[in-house]
Every structure is written in structure tokens, then in C-alpha cells.
N, C-alpha and C positions, 0 to 999 in steps of 0.2 A: 595270784589269788587261788592257787590250787587247794588251799586249806579252807575255802568256803564250804559252808555246811551242807550244801546240797547241789545236785545237778541243776535244779531250778534256778538257783542264783547264778550258776555258770552261764545259763542261757540268757538270763536278764543282763548279765555283764556283757555278753557278746552283742546283744541287741543295742545296748547303749554305747558300746564302742563303735558301732557302725552307723547308728541313726539317732537324731534327736527325736524324742518321743514324749508326748504329754501323758498324764496319768491314764486317761481313757484309752489312748492308742496302745500304750504299753500293756495295760490291763487286758485289753482285747486280744493281744497275742497269746495270753495265757488263760483264756476264758474257761478252759477245761478244769482249772484248779481254783478252789476257794468257794465252797458251797454258800449260796446266799449273798455273795458279794456283788456289787455293781462293778463295772469295769474301772470306774474312777477309784473306787475303794481298793480294788485289787492292784491297780497300778501304783497307787500311793503306798500300799503295804509292801509291795516288792521293792520300791525305791527306798523305803524306810529300812527294810531288812538289809538291803545292800549297803546303805549308809552305815548301819550299825556294824556290819562285818568289816567295812573299810575303816571305820573308826577304831575298831579293835586292833587292826594291824598297824594303823598310824601311830597309836599311843604305845604300841609294843615295839615300834621300829623294825617291824618284820615285813615290810611292804614287798609284794611280788609284782606290783605294777610300777611302771615308771612315772615320773612327774607328768610327762606328756599324756600318758594314758589316764591318769587320775583327773587331769584337767579336762580331757576329752569327755570322760564319763560325766563329769559335773556339768559341762556345757550342754550335753545331750539329755541329761536327766533332770536338771533343775533341782529345786528343793525336794527333800532336805540334803541331797548330796552336794549341791552347789554351796550351801552354807558351810558344810563341813570342810570342803576343799579350800574355800576362801579363808577359813580360819587357820588351817594348817599348812596350806601350800602357796596359793597365789590367787589374785582376783580372777573371777570367772564371768564371762559374758554368756548368759544362757541363750541357747538357740531356740527358734520356733520349731514346733513338731513337724517332722518331715511329711507325715501323712495328712494332717489336717490344718497345719499352720496355726495351731492353738485356737481354731475357730469352731471346734465341734460342739462345745456347750452352747455357744451363741447360735450356731446353725440349728441345733435342736430346738432352742427357744423360739427362734424366728419362724421356723417351719411350723411349730405348734400354733403360734399366733395366726399365721396365714390360714392354717386349717380351720381354726375356730371362726375366722372371718367368713370363710366359705360355707361353714355349717350353719350360720345364723338364720338363713332363710329356708332351711330344709327340715322336713319331718323325718325322723329316723329313730330306730330303737337299737340298732347295732351298726358298727362301722369296722372297717379294716384299713390298715395303712400299708402301702407298698412303696418301694423305692426303685427308681429306674436303674438299670444296670450300666456298668462301664463308665462311671463318673471318673474324673481325675483323681478323686480321693481313693476310689477303689483300685485304680491302676497302680497308684503308689503303694497302697497296702499290699497288693499282690507281689510287687517287687520285693518289699521287705520280707514277706513270708518266704518267698523263693530263695532269697539270699541267705536268710538265717536258717532255712530248713526246718521251720516250726510246724508242728501238726496239732497244736493245742489251741488254735485261734478260732475266732468267729469273725465274720465279715462286718465291715462298717455299715453295710446295708442292713444287716440284721439288727445291729445295735440301734440304729436310728429308727427303724420300724418299731422296735420294742419301746424305746424311750418316748418317742412322739405318741405312740399308741397309748401308753400308760397315762400320759398327761391328758390326752383327749378323753379317755374313758373317765378319768377323774373329774374333769371340767364338765362333761356332758352327762355324767351319770348313766353311761351305757356300758354294755358288755361287748367284748369282741366276738365276731362271728367269722370263722374261717371258711365256711362253705357258702353261705348266701347272705352276706352283709347288706344292710339297707343302703349303705354308702361306702364307696371305695375312694380313698385319697391316695394319689400317686405323687411322690415327691421326686423332684429333680435336684440333685445335690449341687450340680455345677451352676445352674441358673437360679436356684432357690425358688423355683416356681412349683406350684401345687395344682394338679389337675384333680377335679372331683367328678365323680360319676355315681349317681344313684342307681341301684339295681332296678331292673325293669319291674313294672307291675303288670300282671297278667289278669285280664278280666274275661270270664267265660259267659257266653250267652248264645244268641241266635239273631238272624236278621230276616226280614221280609222285604221284598220289592213290590210295591203296589202299583207301580207304573212300568212302562216300557222305555227302552233306550236309556237305561241306567246301568252303568258298568260297575263291576265289583271294585276295581281299582281305577284311579284316574287314567284315562286313555287319551294320549296325545296324538294329534295328527302329524303328518310329515312337516307341516309348516310350524309346528310347535304349539298350536292352539289345542284347546280341549275338544275332543270329539263329542263328548256328552257333558251336559251341564251339571248332572248329579251323579254321584257315585257312593257306594257303601263306604269306601275309604274316606271320602270327603265328610260324611256324617261322623264317622269315628274320630276324625281330626278335631272335633269340638272338645274332646277330652284333653287336648293339649293344655287348654287354659284351666281346666278343672284341676289338673295335677301339676301345672307349671312345668310341663315336660318339654323336651326338644322336638319330639315327633311321635307318631304312632305307626305301628305295623299291624296289619290285619292278617289273620290266619284262618282260612275257612275250609270246611269239608267239601272241597271241590268248588265248582262255579257253574253258573248257568250263563247262557248267551245274554248279551246286553239287551236284546229286544224281548227277552222272556221275563215274565213276572215270576217271583219266588213267593209262593203262598203257603197255606197250611200252617204248620207249627214252626216253619222257618228252617233255615240252614244253619247248622252249628258254626259258631264263630268265636275266636279268641282275639281280643285286642291287646296288643303289647304297647305299653307306655314306655318310651325311651327317656331315660334320665329324669325321672319325676322329682321335683323339689318338694312337692307335697305328697304325703302318703296316707293321710287320714281322709276318709271319705265315707259317705253313706250311699248305699245302692240307689236310694231314691234320688239323691242329688245327681248321681251319674246318669241315671235313666232320663231324668228331666233334661239334662244337657244334651242328650242324644235325640231329642224330639225333632222329627222331620215329617213333612206331609207324605212323601213318597217312599222313604226308606225307614222302616221301623226296626231299630236295634234294641234288644232287651238284654241287659246284663243280669245274670242270675247268681253268679258267685265269682270268687277269685279262682285263679288257675295257676299253671306252672309251665316252665319251659318243656318239661317232659310231656305234658298233656298236649302240647302243640303237635308233636309228631303223631300222637294217637288220633287227633282230630283229622290231620291231613291224610293219614293212611286208611281211615275208616272207609269202607266200601259198602254203603247201605243201599238197599233198593229204593227206587224213587217212582212216584206216580206222576205222569205227565198228561196234560190235555193239549191236543193239537187240533186246530181248525185248519182244514186243508181245502184247497180249491182245485177243481178240474173244469176246463171249458167244455169237456165232452159229456159231462153229466154222469151220475151213478144211480143204480137202482138197489133195492134191498138185497137181492141175491148176491150182488157184488160185495156188499157189506158183510154178509155172512161168510163169504169166501175169505175175506181179509181176516175175520175173527178166527176162523178154523185154521188157516195156514200160519198165522203169526203168533197165536197163543201157544205158550210152551215151545217156542222155537229158538234155535240158535242163529244168531245174525253174525255174518262175517263182514267186517268193515276194514277197508283200507283208510288211512288218514284222509279225512275229507279234503277236497281240493281247496276249499275256502280257507283252510288253516295250514296248508302245506308249507307256506313260507315261514311258519313259526314252529312246526313240529315235524319230526322225521316221518317218512312214509313207511308205516308198519301195518301189519295185518292184525286186527283185534277180533276176538271172539266174545260176544256178549249174548245174554239170554233175555228174551221177552217172556215174562211169566204169564201175563194175561193181557189181552187186547180186546177192548169193547168199541164197536163202531156204531155211530148213530148218524142218520141222514138229517141234516138241517134244512136243506133245499136241494134242488136238482143238481146244483154245482158245488155245494158246501157239505162237508162231513165233519163230524167231531170224533176224534179218537182218544180214548182213555187208555194209556199204556203204562202197565206196571212192569218195570224192567230192572235189570242189573245196573249197578253204577258204572259209568263210563260209556254208556251207549250214546251214540250221536243220533238223536231222535229225528232231527230234520232230514237226515240222509235215509232213514228208514222210510220216509214218505217218498222222497224223490229218486232214490237209488244212486244218486251222485254219479251218473253216467256209468253205472255198473260197478262202482267201487264198493257199494253196499249191497249185500245179497243174503236173503231175499229182501225185497222192498215192496211197498204198496204199489208203486207205479209199475214195477215189473210184473207183479202178480196179475194186475188188471189190464196190462198193456195199454195204459193210459198215462197221460202226463198229469201228475198231481204236485202241487206246490203248497208248502205250509204258509198259512197266513198269520196265525197267532200261535204262540207256544207258551204254556204255563207249567211251572212245576207245582203240582197240587199238594204234594207231600214228600218230604224227606223222611223216610221211615227210620226212626232212631232206635227202636227196639225190635 
């Protein structure tokens, strides 16, 4: 076949002498050539052109291929080559495609149907199809490409992603989104299973804690029971039913102690809805679902994954109120001393003993911008503290056995203990 009209036909001939290939799988080996053609069209065109060239040689009795080679090509190529060889040479038993077993069209159709079934109960405006790597189809394809030394191919994964995606966009009247699709469908070619995942929905707002002993996230005791009956996370979980999601994650701008109230205009919060099946919502519906007597969450807008990092890294000043008790009693002069010494002061704190089991023992330097002290009774005082983010306020009162310096207890040489702690304001601007 040295008189074939092009190098391309020589490569097609080599492919079909080595492997049985359907139109799609042959066309995919030469995907670089033929603008606007599908792989099926390209493969059929190559087989047709090869059959025409073979026919020319057969009728001119100038064959450069043996009878065995002609039969082999016909068995591996199928129509129209097989019809030609059966007419001029001998009967042909066409073999199934080495790569896909002649299953590729059926596989694409079945995977499309499964995707449509999974999409029926979901809200979405865009979708993307992915295919898991290293299927048996892909491994056989890699073998063929390696043996033939072909560099013009595209992978079976890419073809199936494209073909299933085209059908889904047509049936659902949606557009592809390669950056942030509402829905991602992942196909397994070996098992013909489809996994579906909706992209997360991010909701931005803030929360308040109107009671004490409310954790930000569910807090489990060593015996597996809940340490606190109410949590911010637990209230946020009400959105699972609103969006028919799998779960929620909360991302807050820091956290306060469980026994501290969070008041004022609230602490910034982003709620992440995992795998939501419903995407259409009204803010009023969302906020109504979040109703709780002790935890007030207010959603104000949508958000994004990028904004989560911004919220977590924000270091805004806060205003605290602490009610502290001392059995020794305090007078007004001592309150003035506290105000003078601790306003506009630098506080050095080692990691508090109460959380050493969870955090590394490091030295932190934080600023108290202003402190106001007020005597409530002989043994009780109220402190209003405006400070830098990250200050452990309770330890500013107790001194934490010298791990926080200066402290109210050390300045007055008296034992003081916080009774109540409130975050009066998270200063957002």
C-alpha cells in the first residue's frame, strides 16, 4: 500500500492492522485532523477513504497487501472495508473494538440518562461533566496510542465529557461553566455510575448569642454527649432542609467563649451549604428558618469561598464587658489605678492554662486601647475593655498565675475572678 495518497492513510492502515477499532475510537486517534467533524464522522471518513484506496488497487490487480492482511484490516475495520473484502476476497468476521468493545455510543447514552435522572430534583443554571481517570477503556487506549506512536489523539475521557455534556446542556437548556458550575457530575466508565455534587452556596451575615453556655460549634464531651444543648452551628443546620443539602459549615470571624454572650451588631459569619439540591431562595425564607430564642443569625447576602478567608483573617478590635468578683473588696482609688495602668497598654500573654491542651504554648502581645472600671458593690466591679483582636480577656483579670502580664489581679495584689463576660461589640469598620 505504498501508493496510498497520504501519510494519514498509512497511519490508519497501521492502526487497523494492529487493532479492531470502531468509528469513534479510530476517529479519536486522529482527532487533530478534520475541522468540525465528530470522532464518529472522522473515523467513518477514514475507513471510507481507506476502502476506496483499497478498492482502486483491487480492481487494478496491483495489491501491495497480502490476502491475510486484507482480511485482517476488514475484520478490524468493519464497514465499508469488510463489505469490500467480502465481495472481492473472502467472508469476514468483524471483530469488536479493542478499546470500547463497540459499547461507546451505548455508554454515552446510558450515562446521559443517569445524569438526567440525578438532575431532576436539583436547581441549577450551569453544570460540568467530569470523568474519573484510569478506567479499563482508558488503559487500553493508552496501549494503542503507545504501540502506534500516534500524537494526534484525544482521550476517551475527553470525548465522553464533551458528548455527555452536549446532550445534558441540550436537554436542560443550560450553559457549561468551567470555573464555578452549579452542578458537577462525575462519571465512572467501568461501573457506569454517576456521582453528582452541587457547588456550595455561601451565605454571609452575623450572629448574636443572647444566652450563656452556647458554643459556636457542637461541643462533645469525652463520653460522646453534647456539652451544651445549643450552638450556633446547630441553628445554622436548619438550612439543610431549606436547601436540601448534605450538611453545613460555619466560618466565623473568631469566636468567644461558650459562657460569653455575643451582643451588639454581632460577629461576622459565613454559612456554607454542602451539596445543595435546591438553589433558589429568598433571604426572608432563609432568615425565618434560622429563628431561635437564644442564637440570632441574620443572613444579609450571598458570599464566596474567597470571602471566607477574608472573614477568618480579619482582626478587628472588640469591646468587652466583664463582671469581676474579689472577696477582698475594692475602692474607687483602686479602680482609677486599673484604668490608668491598663488603658493604652501592651499585654503579654502566654497561652492560657485552660486551653493548653488544644493550643501550643506561645507568647502573644496584644493591646488594650481603653479600659473603664466601675464599682457595682464592695466585691463586684464592671470593666469595659476595648482591645485588639486575640486578647484573652479573662486572663487579663486573673493573671493566669503570671502567664498574663500586666493583669488586674497583679496590679492590685488581690485575687479577682471573672463572673460574667460579654462581647459588647465587634467593631467592623
